[in-house]
N, C-alpha and C positions, 0 to 999 in steps of 0.2 A: 504494500500500499504505500502511496506518496507520503513522504514525510512533511506534514504539514505543520508549520510552525507560526505561531502568531508573533509577527515582527513587532507589533506595538507593546507587547508585554516581555518578550524573551530576548530581544535583540536591541543593542544600543549602538550609538555612533553610526547610523545607517548612512552609507554613501551610495551614489549611482555612478555607473560607468557604462559606456556604450561598446558593445562588441558586435562583430559581423562573423559568426561562424558559418561554415559551408553547410548548405542544405537547410537553412533556416531563412524565414522571412526576416531580412535585416532592414536597418539595425535593430539590435535588441537592447533593451536597457536592463542592466543587472543591478539589483539592489543587494548590498552586502552590509554587514555589520557584526560586531563582536558579541558573543554570548558565553556566559559561565554557567548558565542554567541548563544547557542542553548536554554538554560533554562535561566531565569533571576538570578538564583544563580549558583554558580560553581558546576559543574557536570561532571561525568565521562561519556565519549562517549566510547563504546567498540564494537567491532566486531570480527568475525572469520577472520583471515587473508585470503584474496582471496575474500572476499565478500564485498559489498557495504553497506549492511543493518547495521545499528548501533542501539544498545540498549542504553538507556539513563537513568542515575540514579543520583541524587544529592549525592554528595561526602559525606555529612553528614549521608544521610541515608544509603548509602552502608557500610560505616564504622560501623554504628549501628547495621544492620542485619547481616553483615558478621563477626562481631568481629575481623575484620582484616584479615580474611582468605579469600583473594580473589579467590583463586583457588577454594575453596568449593562453594563459591557464583556463579561463572561463570558456574561451572558444574551443579549446582542446577537449575539455570535459563535456561540452554541449555536442561537439561532433561525434564523440563516442556515444553519448546517451542517445543521439538521433539514430544511430546504428541499431542500438538495442530496440528503440521504439519501432522502428520500420520493421525489424524482425518480428516483434510481437504482432504487428499488423499483417504481415505476410502469413503468420501461423494462425491468425484470426483467434487469438486468444480472447475469451469473453469472461474472464475473471473480474471480480469487483475492482482489483487494484488496476487492472489493464484499462478498464472502463473510465477510472478516475483520472488516469494519465490522459486518455483520449480527451476527455472533457477539457482538461487544463491546457493541452498542448496543440490540439488540432488546428488552432488559427496561427501557430508559430512555425510548425514544421513543414517543410515541403516534402511531399511523398511522390 
């Protein structure tokens, strides 16, 4: 099931950044901020503006793997997520979690 996090209650210092991942209707606005209430260590929670599903990553890990290039990181993760999403569509998965992803992302992903 999508990881829906209430940004108004659990995320602070929210910033926005524009990204252009391949296979998506671009540009996308990413909202991201810090949270100590989701993971036991300070983490980034991020999502595409207009969706409720949040991706989570410890800040130290994100800084390490992104080298500080957050745009590149967000685009890379979304391109991989799109591959998964299109695979679920090709398999015609009808589980509640798949339907929730469809509802949230159908207007953002190019199939």
